[in-house]
A tleap script that builds the chain and sets N, CA, C and O, in Angstrom:
source leaprc.protein.ff14SB
mol = sequence {
  NMET GLY TRP PHE GLY ARG GLN LYS SER ALA
  ARG GLY LYS GLU ALA GLY ALA GLY ALA ALA
  GLY PRO GLY GLY VAL PHE LEU LEU VAL LEU
  ALA VAL GLY ASP GLU GLN SER GLU ARG THR
  VAL SER ALA GLU VAL VAL ALA GLN LEU VAL
  GLY ALA THR LYS GLY PRO ALA LEU ALA ALA
  LEU ASP ARG TYR PHE GLY GLY ASP ALA TRP
  CYS PRO GLU ILE LYS THR HIE THR SER ARG
  GLN GLY PRO CYS ALA TYR PHE ALA VAL THR
  VAL ALA VAL GLN ARG GLY GLU THR GLN ALA
  SER MET SER GLN ARG ILE ARG ALA GLU PHE
  ILE SER ARG TRP ASP GLN GLU ALA GLY ARG
  LEU CLEU
}
set mol.1.N position { 114.395 63.974 84.385 }
set mol.1.CA position { 114.882 64.568 83.156 }
set mol.1.C position { 114.545 66.051 83.170 }
set mol.1.O position { 113.691 66.493 83.939 }
set mol.2.N position { 115.209 66.810 82.327 }
set mol.2.CA position { 115.022 68.255 82.305 }
set mol.2.C position { 113.829 68.695 81.484 }
set mol.2.O position { 113.124 67.886 80.881 }
set mol.3.N position { 113.627 70.001 81.479 }
set mol.3.CA position { 112.570 70.599 80.659 }
set mol.3.C position { 113.162 70.927 79.301 }
set mol.3.O position { 114.274 71.449 79.213 }
set mol.4.N position { 112.427 70.623 78.248 }
set mol.4.CA position { 112.887 70.884 76.893 }
set mol.4.C position { 111.888 71.799 76.204 }
set mol.4.O position { 110.681 71.590 76.323 }
set mol.5.N position { 112.368 72.809 75.486 }
set mol.5.CA position { 111.496 73.789 74.845 }
set mol.5.C position { 111.217 73.469 73.391 }
set mol.5.O position { 111.511 72.375 72.911 }
set mol.6.N position { 110.647 74.433 72.702 }
set mol.6.CA position { 110.233 74.288 71.301 }
set mol.6.C position { 111.042 75.221 70.421 }
set mol.6.O position { 111.289 76.368 70.793 }
set mol.7.N position { 111.456 74.741 69.259 }
set mol.7.CA position { 112.085 75.592 68.262 }
set mol.7.C position { 110.983 76.334 67.515 }
set mol.7.O position { 110.043 75.717 67.014 }
set mol.8.N position { 111.098 77.648 67.441 }
set mol.8.CA position { 110.053 78.453 66.813 }
set mol.8.C position { 110.427 78.814 65.379 }
set mol.8.O position { 111.603 78.857 65.019 }
set mol.9.N position { 109.405 79.074 64.572 }
set mol.9.CA position { 109.620 79.588 63.231 }
set mol.9.C position { 110.017 81.057 63.354 }
set mol.9.O position { 109.925 81.633 64.438 }
set mol.10.N position { 110.453 81.664 62.264 }
set mol.10.CA position { 110.798 83.090 62.289 }
set mol.10.C position { 109.587 83.919 62.710 }
set mol.10.O position { 109.722 84.874 63.475 }
set mol.11.N position { 108.408 83.557 62.212 }
set mol.11.CA position { 107.176 84.275 62.571 }
set mol.11.C position { 106.872 84.113 64.056 }
set mol.11.O position { 106.477 85.070 64.723 }
set mol.12.N position { 107.054 82.912 64.567 }
set mol.12.CA position { 106.809 82.657 65.978 }
set mol.12.C position { 107.802 83.393 66.859 }
set mol.12.O position { 107.437 83.897 67.921 }
set mol.13.N position { 109.072 83.458 66.423 }
set mol.13.CA position { 110.086 84.187 67.190 }
set mol.13.C position { 109.772 85.673 67.208 }
set mol.13.O position { 109.970 86.342 68.222 }
set mol.14.N position { 109.276 86.197 66.072 }
set mol.14.CA position { 108.878 87.604 65.996 }
set mol.14.C position { 107.812 87.922 67.021 }
set mol.14.O position { 107.855 88.968 67.667 }
set mol.15.N position { 106.853 87.020 67.171 }
set mol.15.CA position { 105.750 87.242 68.105 }
set mol.15.C position { 106.253 87.258 69.537 }
set mol.15.O position { 105.732 88.003 70.367 }
set mol.16.N position { 107.260 86.446 69.840 }
set mol.16.CA position { 107.842 86.423 71.181 }
set mol.16.C position { 107.039 85.588 72.151 }
set mol.16.O position { 105.855 85.331 71.936 }
set mol.17.N position { 107.695 85.164 73.228 }
set mol.17.CA position { 107.057 84.297 74.219 }
set mol.17.C position { 105.958 85.004 74.984 }
set mol.17.O position { 105.068 84.345 75.521 }
set mol.18.N position { 105.995 86.329 75.051 }
set mol.18.CA position { 104.979 87.054 75.806 }
set mol.18.C position { 103.833 87.545 74.948 }
set mol.18.O position { 102.942 88.234 75.444 }
set mol.19.N position { 103.839 87.202 73.668 }
set mol.19.CA position { 102.810 87.704 72.760 }
set mol.19.C position { 101.444 87.141 73.123 }
set mol.19.O position { 101.285 85.941 73.347 }
set mol.20.N position { 100.480 88.018 73.175 }
set mol.20.CA position { 99.119 87.594 73.505 }
set mol.20.C position { 98.322 87.395 72.231 }
set mol.20.O position { 98.445 88.170 71.282 }
set mol.21.N position { 97.514 86.367 72.214 }
set mol.21.CA position { 96.594 86.170 71.113 }
set mol.21.C position { 95.407 87.099 71.309 }
set mol.21.O position { 95.337 87.809 72.312 }
set mol.22.N position { 94.471 87.103 70.362 }
set mol.22.CA position { 93.291 87.962 70.480 }
set mol.22.C position { 92.498 87.718 71.764 }
set mol.22.O position { 91.832 88.623 72.266 }
set mol.23.N position { 92.569 86.495 72.294 }
set mol.23.CA position { 91.820 86.153 73.506 }
set mol.23.C position { 92.682 86.027 74.745 }
set mol.23.O position { 92.232 85.488 75.756 }
set mol.24.N position { 93.928 86.518 74.687 }
set mol.24.CA position { 94.821 86.432 75.836 }
set mol.24.C position { 95.700 85.197 75.792 }
set mol.24.O position { 95.737 84.468 74.801 }
set mol.25.N position { 96.406 84.982 76.892 }
set mol.25.CA position { 97.357 83.872 76.989 }
set mol.25.C position { 97.079 83.105 78.274 }
set mol.25.O position { 96.732 83.699 79.295 }
set mol.26.N position { 97.233 81.780 78.224 }
set mol.26.CA position { 97.099 80.967 79.432 }
set mol.26.C position { 98.094 79.818 79.387 }
set mol.26.O position { 98.616 79.478 78.326 }
set mol.27.N position { 98.350 79.225 80.542 }
set mol.27.CA position { 99.259 78.086 80.646 }
set mol.27.C position { 98.444 76.815 80.801 }
set mol.27.O position { 97.613 76.701 81.702 }
set mol.28.N position { 98.688 75.864 79.916 }
set mol.28.CA position { 98.023 74.567 79.958 }
set mol.28.C position { 99.073 73.520 80.306 }
set mol.28.O position { 100.060 73.365 79.586 }
set mol.29.N position { 98.867 72.804 81.399 }
set mol.29.CA position { 99.795 71.739 81.785 }
set mol.29.C position { 99.116 70.404 81.514 }
set mol.29.O position { 98.079 70.083 82.094 }
set mol.30.N position { 99.721 69.639 80.624 }
set mol.30.CA position { 99.193 68.332 80.226 }
set mol.30.C position { 100.044 67.228 80.827 }
set mol.30.O position { 101.272 67.294 80.798 }
set mol.31.N position { 99.402 66.238 81.359 }
set mol.31.CA position { 100.094 65.029 81.807 }
set mol.31.C position { 99.611 63.897 80.913 }
set mol.31.O position { 98.410 63.644 80.813 }
set mol.32.N position { 100.546 63.219 80.266 }
set mol.32.CA position { 100.193 62.071 79.430 }
set mol.32.C position { 100.956 60.859 79.933 }
set mol.32.O position { 102.048 60.977 80.488 }
set mol.33.N position { 100.373 59.713 79.734 }
set mol.33.CA position { 101.002 58.488 80.192 }
set mol.33.C position { 100.377 57.998 81.486 }
set mol.33.O position { 99.271 58.401 81.848 }
set mol.34.N position { 101.092 57.131 82.172 }
set mol.34.CA position { 100.575 56.496 83.383 }
set mol.34.C position { 101.360 56.980 84.598 }
set mol.34.O position { 102.417 56.437 84.919 }
set mol.35.N position { 100.841 57.995 85.263 }
set mol.35.CA position { 101.520 58.572 86.428 }
set mol.35.C position { 101.507 57.639 87.639 }
set mol.35.O position { 102.341 57.786 88.532 }
set mol.36.N position { 100.589 56.695 87.684 }
set mol.36.CA position { 100.415 55.826 88.850 }
set mol.36.C position { 101.188 54.513 88.765 }
set mol.36.O position { 101.361 53.832 89.775 }
set mol.37.N position { 101.646 54.160 87.591 }
set mol.37.CA position { 102.302 52.865 87.392 }
set mol.37.C position { 103.671 52.813 88.066 }
set mol.37.O position { 104.377 53.817 88.155 }
set mol.38.N position { 104.021 51.640 88.529 }
set mol.38.CA position { 105.346 51.407 89.111 }
set mol.38.C position { 106.345 50.970 88.035 }
set mol.38.O position { 107.539 50.842 88.305 }
set mol.39.N position { 105.850 50.743 86.818 }
set mol.39.CA position { 106.718 50.291 85.727 }
set mol.39.C position { 107.737 51.384 85.393 }
set mol.39.O position { 107.406 52.570 85.386 }
set mol.40.N position { 108.961 50.980 85.120 }
set mol.40.CA position { 110.009 51.907 84.701 }
set mol.40.C position { 110.520 51.451 83.343 }
set mol.40.O position { 110.725 50.260 83.109 }
set mol.41.N position { 110.722 52.412 82.456 }
set mol.41.CA position { 111.216 52.103 81.113 }
set mol.41.C position { 112.539 52.835 80.899 }
set mol.41.O position { 112.926 53.685 81.701 }
set mol.42.N position { 113.215 52.501 79.829 }
set mol.42.CA position { 114.501 53.132 79.527 }
set mol.42.C position { 114.298 54.577 79.069 }
set mol.42.O position { 113.210 54.965 78.642 }
set mol.43.N position { 115.361 55.353 79.169 }
set mol.43.CA position { 115.332 56.738 78.693 }
set mol.43.C position { 115.046 56.779 77.193 }
set mol.43.O position { 114.406 57.712 76.706 }
set mol.44.N position { 115.516 55.774 76.465 }
set mol.44.CA position { 115.292 55.718 75.020 }
set mol.44.C position { 113.812 55.556 74.698 }
set mol.44.O position { 113.305 56.173 73.761 }
set mol.45.N position { 113.123 54.730 75.469 }
set mol.45.CA position { 111.686 54.534 75.252 }
set mol.45.C position { 110.934 55.830 75.536 }
set mol.45.O position { 110.039 56.207 74.780 }
set mol.46.N position { 111.292 56.510 76.619 }
set mol.46.CA position { 110.639 57.781 76.946 }
set mol.46.C position { 110.895 58.797 75.836 }
set mol.46.O position { 109.979 59.502 75.412 }
set mol.47.N position { 112.132 58.872 75.369 }
set mol.47.CA position { 112.471 59.809 74.293 }
set mol.47.C position { 111.674 59.498 73.031 }
set mol.47.O position { 111.219 60.409 72.339 }
set mol.48.N position { 111.507 58.227 72.736 }
set mol.48.CA position { 110.731 57.826 71.562 }
set mol.48.C position { 109.257 58.207 71.727 }
set mol.48.O position { 108.626 58.680 70.782 }
set mol.49.N position { 108.717 58.002 72.921 }
set mol.49.CA position { 107.326 58.379 73.192 }
set mol.49.C position { 107.124 59.884 73.040 }
set mol.49.O position { 106.166 60.328 72.407 }
set mol.50.N position { 108.027 60.661 73.619 }
set mol.50.CA position { 107.917 62.121 73.534 }
set mol.50.C position { 108.083 62.583 72.091 }
set mol.50.O position { 107.332 63.438 71.621 }
set mol.51.N position { 109.060 62.023 71.389 }
set mol.51.CA position { 109.283 62.399 69.994 }
set mol.51.C position { 108.100 62.091 69.096 }
set mol.51.O position { 107.778 62.866 68.195 }
set mol.52.N position { 107.453 60.965 69.340 }
set mol.52.CA position { 106.292 60.567 68.532 }
set mol.52.C position { 105.032 61.315 68.949 }
set mol.52.O position { 104.014 61.252 68.259 }
set mol.53.N position { 105.096 62.018 70.065 }
set mol.53.CA position { 103.940 62.769 70.551 }
set mol.53.C position { 104.074 64.248 70.239 }
set mol.53.O position { 103.235 64.825 69.546 }
set mol.54.N position { 105.127 64.855 70.750 }
set mol.54.CA position { 105.275 66.314 70.722 }
set mol.54.C position { 105.371 66.887 69.304 }
set mol.54.O position { 104.589 67.763 68.937 }
set mol.55.N position { 106.320 66.400 68.514 }
set mol.55.CA position { 106.514 66.937 67.164 }
set mol.55.C position { 105.275 66.818 66.295 }
set mol.55.O position { 104.814 67.818 65.746 }
set mol.56.N position { 104.723 65.615 66.156 }
set mol.56.CA position { 103.523 65.455 65.333 }
set mol.56.C position { 102.308 66.227 65.874 }
set mol.56.O position { 101.522 66.765 65.095 }
set mol.57.N position { 102.155 66.280 67.199 }
set mol.57.CA position { 101.024 67.023 67.776 }
set mol.57.C position { 101.164 68.508 67.482 }
set mol.57.O position { 100.196 69.156 67.083 }
set mol.58.N position { 102.365 69.055 67.675 }
set mol.58.CA position { 102.578 70.476 67.385 }
set mol.58.C position { 102.363 70.775 65.906 }
set mol.58.O position { 101.762 71.792 65.560 }
set mol.59.N position { 102.847 69.900 65.035 }
set mol.59.CA position { 102.673 70.107 63.593 }
set mol.59.C position { 101.190 70.107 63.219 }
set mol.59.O position { 100.743 70.953 62.444 }
set mol.60.N position { 100.435 69.166 63.766 }
set mol.60.CA position { 98.995 69.100 63.475 }
set mol.60.C position { 98.278 70.338 64.004 }
set mol.60.O position { 97.409 70.893 63.331 }
set mol.61.N position { 98.641 70.766 65.205 }
set mol.61.CA position { 98.004 71.948 65.788 }
set mol.61.C position { 98.425 73.222 65.052 }
set mol.61.O position { 97.611 74.130 64.890 }
set mol.62.N position { 99.676 73.305 64.605 }
set mol.62.CA position { 100.121 74.447 63.798 }
set mol.62.C position { 99.290 74.539 62.518 }
set mol.62.O position { 98.880 75.627 62.115 }
set mol.63.N position { 99.045 73.393 61.882 }
set mol.63.CA position { 98.214 73.388 60.663 }
set mol.63.C position { 96.801 73.848 60.988 }
set mol.63.O position { 96.227 74.654 60.256 }
set mol.64.N position { 96.242 73.348 62.067 }
set mol.64.CA position { 94.866 73.691 62.435 }
set mol.64.C position { 94.732 75.179 62.756 }
set mol.64.O position { 93.791 75.834 62.307 }
set mol.65.N position { 95.690 75.714 63.544 }
set mol.65.CA position { 95.596 77.106 63.975 }
set mol.65.C position { 96.260 78.077 63.001 }
set mol.65.O position { 96.272 79.282 63.255 }
set mol.66.N position { 96.811 77.580 61.895 }
set mol.66.CA position { 97.368 78.449 60.860 }
set mol.66.C position { 98.758 79.000 61.159 }
set mol.66.O position { 99.079 80.111 60.738 }
set mol.67.N position { 99.574 78.258 61.866 }
set mol.67.CA position { 100.942 78.685 62.188 }
set mol.67.C position { 101.255 78.376 63.635 }
set mol.67.O position { 100.439 77.793 64.350 }
set mol.68.N position { 102.460 78.777 64.068 }
set mol.68.CA position { 102.863 78.439 65.432 }
set mol.68.C position { 102.671 79.573 66.437 }
set mol.68.O position { 103.117 79.455 67.579 }
set mol.69.N position { 102.022 80.665 66.043 }
set mol.69.CA position { 101.800 81.788 66.964 }
set mol.69.C position { 100.886 81.401 68.132 }
set mol.69.O position { 100.910 82.065 69.168 }
set mol.70.N position { 100.092 80.354 67.989 }
set mol.70.CA position { 99.193 79.909 69.065 }
set mol.70.C position { 99.978 79.390 70.267 }
set mol.70.O position { 99.456 79.364 71.382 }
set mol.71.N position { 101.225 78.978 70.050 }
set mol.71.CA position { 102.038 78.362 71.114 }
set mol.71.C position { 103.380 79.078 71.216 }
set mol.71.O position { 104.364 78.628 70.630 }
set mol.72.N position { 103.434 80.192 71.957 }
set mol.72.CA position { 104.695 80.913 72.084 }
set mol.72.C position { 105.779 80.117 72.805 }
set mol.72.O position { 106.968 80.360 72.602 }
set mol.73.N position { 105.370 79.167 73.648 }
set mol.73.CA position { 106.373 78.395 74.386 }
set mol.73.C position { 105.781 77.064 74.843 }
set mol.73.O position { 104.613 76.984 75.223 }
set mol.74.N position { 106.607 76.027 74.799 }
set mol.74.CA position { 106.220 74.729 75.357 }
set mol.74.C position { 107.454 74.130 76.011 }
set mol.74.O position { 108.550 74.159 75.453 }
set mol.75.N position { 107.256 73.596 77.186 }
set mol.75.CA position { 108.335 72.920 77.902 }
set mol.75.C position { 107.872 71.510 78.223 }
set mol.75.O position { 106.692 71.267 78.480 }
set mol.76.N position { 108.816 70.593 78.203 }
set mol.76.CA position { 108.509 69.181 78.412 }
set mol.76.C position { 109.349 68.630 79.554 }
set mol.76.O position { 110.549 68.892 79.641 }
set mol.77.N position { 108.711 67.874 80.416 }
set mol.77.CA position { 109.417 67.156 81.486 }
set mol.77.C position { 108.959 65.705 81.404 }
set mol.77.O position { 107.771 65.428 81.237 }
set mol.78.N position { 109.901 64.792 81.522 }
set mol.78.CA position { 109.556 63.378 81.384 }
set mol.78.C position { 109.920 62.592 82.633 }
set mol.78.O position { 110.758 63.003 83.435 }
set mol.79.N position { 109.265 61.456 82.769 }
set mol.79.CA position { 109.565 60.518 83.846 }
set mol.79.C position { 109.627 59.117 83.251 }
set mol.79.O position { 108.752 58.715 82.484 }
set mol.80.N position { 110.663 58.388 83.612 }
set mol.80.CA position { 110.783 57.007 83.137 }
set mol.80.C position { 109.813 56.100 83.866 }
set mol.80.O position { 109.473 55.024 83.374 }
set mol.81.N position { 109.365 56.532 85.041 }
set mol.81.CA position { 108.389 55.724 85.788 }
set mol.81.C position { 107.022 55.971 85.184 }
set mol.81.O position { 106.608 57.116 85.007 }
set mol.82.N position { 106.340 54.919 84.879 }
set mol.82.CA position { 104.997 55.028 84.286 }
set mol.82.C position { 104.925 54.396 82.919 }
set mol.82.O position { 104.252 53.376 82.770 }
set mol.83.N position { 105.567 54.934 81.928 }
set mol.83.CA position { 106.219 56.231 81.793 }
set mol.83.C position { 105.185 57.340 81.612 }
set mol.83.O position { 104.023 57.084 81.295 }
set mol.84.N position { 105.636 58.581 81.823 }
set mol.84.CA position { 104.739 59.710 81.609 }
set mol.84.C position { 105.545 60.945 81.215 }
set mol.84.O position { 106.766 60.987 81.364 }
set mol.85.N position { 104.839 61.935 80.716 }
set mol.85.CA position { 105.453 63.205 80.336 }
set mol.85.C position { 104.498 64.323 80.706 }
set mol.85.O position { 103.281 64.147 80.754 }
set mol.86.N position { 105.085 65.472 80.963 }
set mol.86.CA position { 104.312 66.670 81.290 }
set mol.86.C position { 104.691 67.744 80.281 }
set mol.86.O position { 105.870 68.026 80.071 }
set mol.87.N position { 103.694 68.330 79.668 }
set mol.87.CA position { 103.908 69.395 78.704 }
set mol.87.C position { 103.298 70.667 79.281 }
set mol.87.O position { 102.092 70.723 79.524 }
set mol.88.N position { 104.124 71.689 79.501 }
set mol.88.CA position { 103.648 72.997 79.960 }
set mol.88.C position { 103.564 73.874 78.716 }
set mol.88.O position { 104.583 74.332 78.198 }
set mol.89.N position { 102.346 74.102 78.243 }
set mol.89.CA position { 102.110 74.784 76.977 }
set mol.89.C position { 101.568 76.184 77.247 }
set mol.89.O position { 100.493 76.337 77.828 }
set mol.90.N position { 102.312 77.202 76.826 }
set mol.90.CA position { 101.804 78.567 76.873 }
set mol.90.C position { 100.960 78.735 75.617 }
set mol.90.O position { 101.455 78.568 74.503 }
set mol.91.N position { 99.695 79.064 75.797 }
set mol.91.CA position { 98.754 79.115 74.683 }
set mol.91.C position { 98.248 80.540 74.487 }
set mol.91.O position { 97.723 81.155 75.415 }
set mol.92.N position { 98.409 81.056 73.274 }
set mol.92.CA position { 97.843 82.348 72.897 }
set mol.92.C position { 96.501 82.054 72.222 }
set mol.92.O position { 96.456 81.464 71.143 }
set mol.93.N position { 95.425 82.465 72.860 }
set mol.93.CA position { 94.083 82.158 72.351 }
set mol.93.C position { 93.890 82.852 71.001 }
set mol.93.O position { 94.061 84.064 70.877 }
set mol.94.N position { 93.536 82.068 70.016 }
set mol.94.CA position { 93.378 82.566 68.652 }
set mol.94.C position { 91.954 83.050 68.387 }
set mol.94.O position { 91.003 82.654 69.061 }
set mol.95.N position { 91.842 83.905 67.397 }
set mol.95.CA position { 90.536 84.448 67.003 }
set mol.95.C position { 89.568 83.301 66.705 }
set mol.95.O position { 89.909 82.357 65.992 }
set mol.96.N position { 88.372 83.396 67.254 }
set mol.96.CA position { 87.355 82.369 67.048 }
set mol.96.C position { 87.460 81.202 68.017 }
set mol.96.O position { 86.648 80.279 67.963 }
set mol.97.N position { 88.446 81.229 68.899 }
set mol.97.CA position { 88.653 80.153 69.867 }
set mol.97.C position { 88.454 80.683 71.285 }
set mol.97.O position { 88.433 81.892 71.516 }
set mol.98.N position { 88.311 79.757 72.220 }
set mol.98.CA position { 88.256 80.086 73.644 }
set mol.98.C position { 89.322 79.254 74.352 }
set mol.98.O position { 89.894 78.334 73.768 }
set mol.99.N position { 89.581 79.588 75.609 }
set mol.99.CA position { 90.518 78.762 76.373 }
set mol.99.C position { 90.041 77.315 76.397 }
set mol.99.O position { 90.831 76.386 76.229 }
set mol.100.N position { 88.749 77.137 76.606 }
set mol.100.CA position { 88.195 75.780 76.697 }
set mol.100.C position { 88.342 75.024 75.381 }
set mol.100.O position { 88.747 73.862 75.379 }
set mol.101.N position { 88.017 75.671 74.263 }
set mol.101.CA position { 88.087 74.968 72.975 }
set mol.101.C position { 89.530 74.627 72.613 }
set mol.101.O position { 89.807 73.550 72.086 }
set mol.102.N position { 90.445 75.554 72.899 }
set mol.102.CA position { 91.847 75.280 72.588 }
set mol.102.C position { 92.416 74.208 73.514 }
set mol.102.O position { 93.156 73.332 73.066 }
set mol.103.N position { 92.077 74.271 74.792 }
set mol.103.CA position { 92.540 73.251 75.746 }
set mol.103.C position { 92.087 71.870 75.314 }
set mol.103.O position { 92.866 70.917 75.320 }
set mol.104.N position { 90.828 71.772 74.943 }
set mol.104.CA position { 90.266 70.482 74.537 }
set mol.104.C position { 90.986 69.935 73.307 }
set mol.104.O position { 91.347 68.759 73.275 }
set mol.105.N position { 91.196 70.770 72.302 }
set mol.105.CA position { 91.851 70.323 71.066 }
set mol.105.C position { 93.308 69.918 71.337 }
set mol.105.O position { 93.771 68.892 70.837 }
set mol.106.N position { 94.020 70.719 72.122 }
set mol.106.CA position { 95.429 70.434 72.415 }
set mol.106.C position { 95.552 69.141 73.213 }
set mol.106.O position { 96.375 68.284 72.889 }
set mol.107.N position { 94.740 69.000 74.252 }
set mol.107.CA position { 94.756 67.771 75.062 }
set mol.107.C position { 94.486 66.543 74.193 }
set mol.107.O position { 95.206 65.547 74.271 }
set mol.108.N position { 93.457 66.623 73.379 }
set mol.108.CA position { 93.082 65.482 72.539 }
set mol.108.C position { 94.223 65.092 71.601 }
set mol.108.O position { 94.505 63.907 71.418 }
set mol.109.N position { 94.869 66.079 71.016 }
set mol.109.CA position { 95.961 65.805 70.069 }
set mol.109.C position { 97.145 65.131 70.770 }
set mol.109.O position { 97.662 64.125 70.286 }
set mol.110.N position { 97.568 65.681 71.898 }
set mol.110.CA position { 98.715 65.112 72.612 }
set mol.110.C position { 98.397 63.725 73.168 }
set mol.110.O position { 99.208 62.808 73.037 }
set mol.111.N position { 97.247 63.565 73.777 }
set mol.111.CA position { 96.886 62.270 74.373 }
set mol.111.C position { 96.751 61.195 73.300 }
set mol.111.O position { 97.222 60.072 73.482 }
set mol.112.N position { 96.114 61.533 72.189 }
set mol.112.CA position { 95.942 60.576 71.099 }
set mol.112.C position { 97.292 60.098 70.566 }
set mol.112.O position { 97.497 58.901 70.362 }
set mol.113.N position { 98.196 61.025 70.345 }
set mol.113.CA position { 99.518 60.664 69.802 }
set mol.113.C position { 100.310 59.824 70.807 }
set mol.113.O position { 100.956 58.846 70.431 }
set mol.114.N position { 100.259 60.211 72.091 }
set mol.114.CA position { 100.978 59.445 73.133 }
set mol.114.C position { 100.418 58.025 73.214 }
set mol.114.O position { 101.170 57.051 73.198 }
set mol.115.N position { 99.092 57.918 73.301 }
set mol.115.CA position { 98.457 56.605 73.441 }
set mol.115.C position { 98.768 55.698 72.255 }
set mol.115.O position { 98.990 54.499 72.425 }
set mol.116.N position { 98.783 56.268 71.063 }
set mol.116.CA position { 99.081 55.482 69.864 }
set mol.116.C position { 100.506 54.923 69.937 }
set mol.116.O position { 100.722 53.740 69.673 }
set mol.117.N position { 101.471 55.767 70.294 }
set mol.117.CA position { 102.863 55.302 70.362 }
set mol.117.C position { 103.075 54.365 71.550 }
set mol.117.O position { 103.813 53.387 71.436 }
set mol.118.N position { 102.443 54.649 72.680 }
set mol.118.CA position { 102.571 53.773 73.856 }
set mol.118.C position { 102.012 52.389 73.544 }
set mol.118.O position { 102.582 51.382 73.964 }
set mol.119.N position { 100.907 52.331 72.814 }
set mol.119.CA position { 100.332 51.048 72.428 }
set mol.119.C position { 101.264 50.250 71.544 }
set mol.119.O position { 101.281 49.020 71.596 }
set mol.120.N position { 102.029 50.942 70.740 }
set mol.120.CA position { 102.977 50.287 69.846 }
set mol.120.C position { 104.236 49.832 70.596 }
set mol.120.O position { 104.759 48.749 70.334 }
set mol.121.N position { 104.720 50.661 71.527 }
set mol.121.CA position { 105.993 50.382 72.197 }
set mol.121.C position { 105.887 49.525 73.448 }
set mol.121.O position { 106.758 48.699 73.719 }
set mol.122.N position { 104.818 49.724 74.209 }
set mol.122.CA position { 104.762 49.091 75.539 }
set mol.122.C position { 103.937 47.822 75.548 }
set mol.122.O position { 103.800 47.182 76.591 }
savepdb mol mol.pdb
quit
């Protein structure tokens, strides 16, 4: 499947994809799901997993970080095998945060949401 991006708010679009946060910008690549499994699921199941993960995780993180400027860009790639998804998140480090603290929070949010939906669907 292809890479899918994020719709930005007007404020996020103003900041632009190259906008740096107070602590700089880094790329975080998250893998969620079961990369090792031989199980294959339908495209609809993968879409449902991604939809139940990405949107709610971004919304929760936007609330936590006070808007969407923390994430100038996110791309998603999915695999029906496993199933699994890869999120390439460009992260603008926010005031009071570090790369490590933001990585940990983002990973936890995405993994928790994926695992919850996978437990329900699979």
